[in-house]
N, C-alpha and C positions, 0 to 999 in steps of 0.2 A: 279732445278725446283721444289723447295717445293711448293711454293706459286702459281703455274702455273695452278694447277687444282681448287683452289678457288677463283681464281681470275676470271677466264674463265667461270668457270659450270654456273654460272646464264644469262651470256649471250648467251651461247649457248642455255639453255633453256629457255629461250625468244624467241630466232630464231625460234626453233621447235615449239614453241606455236602459236607466233605471225604465221608465214608463212601461214596455212590457211584462218586466220581469218583478216590480214590488209588490205588484196585487190585482186584481180582479174586481170589478165593480158590485158590491155589496149590496148594494142599496133593493138590487131588481132581484135578488134572491131570496129574501124574506128576512135577511140581518139585519141591523142596524144601518140606520139609516146616517154617514156621516159627511154628507154633501145635501143638506136639506137646506129649504130657503129660507132664509132669516138672517138679522142681524147678531154682530159678533163684536166683542171686546178682546182687545190684545194687550198686555203690557211688560217689558222684557227690560233687560240692559242691553246696552250699545256698544261698540270700540269704532273708534274711528281712527284709521291707520292715513297717512299723510301722504299723498300721492304727488304731489308738484310742488308745494310752499318751501320745503328744502332748498330745491333750484333754487325758487325768487330771494330766498333769505341770503343763499350765498353770492349771486350776483349784487345784494344789495353792500354785503360787508365788501366785497371786490373792486365796486364803484366809489367806497368811502375810504378817504385818506387814514391813516393812523393804526392800521392792523397790519399786524405782522404777516409773512407768507405761510405762517406754518397754522394760521387760524381757520379753524374748523366749524361748523352750526350744526344744531342737532335739533328735531323738532318731536317732542312726547307724542306718541298713541295719547289718546282721547278714550275715557269712557263714561258714559252718560246713561239716557234716560231712552227707552222707544216706547211710543204708544199710538194705537190705529183704532178707529171703530170703523165697521164697515157691513156691507152689504152682500149677501150670498144669494144670486140670482138662480142659482141653477148647479147641478154637478160638476159645470167647467168654466164659471163664470164669477168674476165678484168684484167689486170697487170696495174702495177706503179712503178714508183720510187719514194721513201719517204724521205725527209730530216725531222729533228726533231732538233731542238735547245735548247739546258735549259741552259741560262746565267748564272745563281748563284744559286749555293745551299751551303747554310752553315753547316758545322757540328761543333758543338758546346759540350764545355764542362763544368757544370754546377758544382760548390760547395756551397752549400746554396743559395745566393741571387747573388754570382758572376759569370758571364756567360764570357767565353774564346771562340772564335772562331780560332778552331784549323785548319781548313783546308776549303777552298772554291774551289766548284769541276762546272767546267763546259764541259756538254756535248752534244756532237754531235753524232747523229745517223745518217747513210744513207742506207736503205733496199729496195730491189726489192721485191714487194709484190704479189701476186694472190690471187686474189681477185673473190669471188664467191657468186650469188645474187640468191635467191630462188624464188622472184618476178621480174615481170618485170612492175610493175604499179608504178602511183606517188609515192606509198610509196614502199619504198626498203630496208628490211633488208639485211646484209652481214655479210659474216665472211672472215678472210685474213689471210695468213701464209706468213712470208717473213724471209729475210737471208741478211746478211751486214756486215757494220763496225761499230766500236762506235771508237770517238775519245775523250780523256779526258784530260783536262788540270787540274791541280791541283794546288794550291799555298796557303804556310803556311805563315798566317799574324804572327806569333810567331817568325818565322827563317828569315822570305821574302825572301823565296824562291819557284821554283816553278819546275814542272817535268812531262812533257806529255806522254800521253800512248794511244794506239790504241789496236785493239781487234776486234775477231769475234762476231757478234751479232745475236741471234733469235728473231724477233717479232711475235705475234699471238694474236687474237683478232677477235671485231665484232663492229659492228654498224648499224645504218642507215641512208639512203638519204631521204629526204622528197624533191618532186619535186614541186617546185613554178612554172615553166614553161619545155617546152621541153630542155633548154638549164640552168637553174640555177636551184640547190638543196641548201637546208640547210643539213649539215651532221654534225653528231656526233659518235664519237666512242669509245671505250676501249681496251686498248692492254696491255701486257706484254711484256715486252722487258729484254732480259735473255742474258747479255752479257758474254763473255769465256774469257779463257787466263789472263792475268793480270789484268781485268775487273770484274773476276767472282763474285764479291762480292757488284757488282753495280747495280743490279737488281732495276727495278722500274715499277712503274703502272704506264702508260701514258693515261690521259683523254684529248679527241682533239675536238674541234667542231668548223666550219667554214663554208664557203661558196664555192660550187663548180660551176664549168663554162665546158659545153659541146660545141665544136665547132661541 
């Protein structure tokens, strides 16, 4: 959890500052109810930013003979998809199932100007999240915490082999919903994904954005 506090602290601070000033509860004043009970769907894009694997790859390179002293490593940021189905219990509480798919992450080894892809990673995470809303108006910041499983496929172009692994995962973060109507909202969120077991060095920061439809 070495990066968890630094990743989430600005977002938690934002929620604390924003809660009293972003808006008031509009549902109790006869205006549209943006926090009504019911199911919702969310779909959007996601970007995954590596937080730990680059250090692990560098340790692997240093422990392997044959690499010169100027060898460097680089792990690409991943772009994929994020989907959720959830249920809003009231103005301040919801639960949801979240699926995130990051299709390609290249782990590269660089020697001078030469670049070699050592591994290609595909990551799928599925979590159940508890989501809390301090506000119930048109603008709704939120925080969430969840747990579930991560599924990873590792392919090595160097030896034409692949291997699949799985493990438990925690996800925590927050974001904001901006409602354009009672049924449609534009959303953005940031979360820290912390795999365990055999995947413990695959921590990443997930940044997502998309559209939500509430039935």
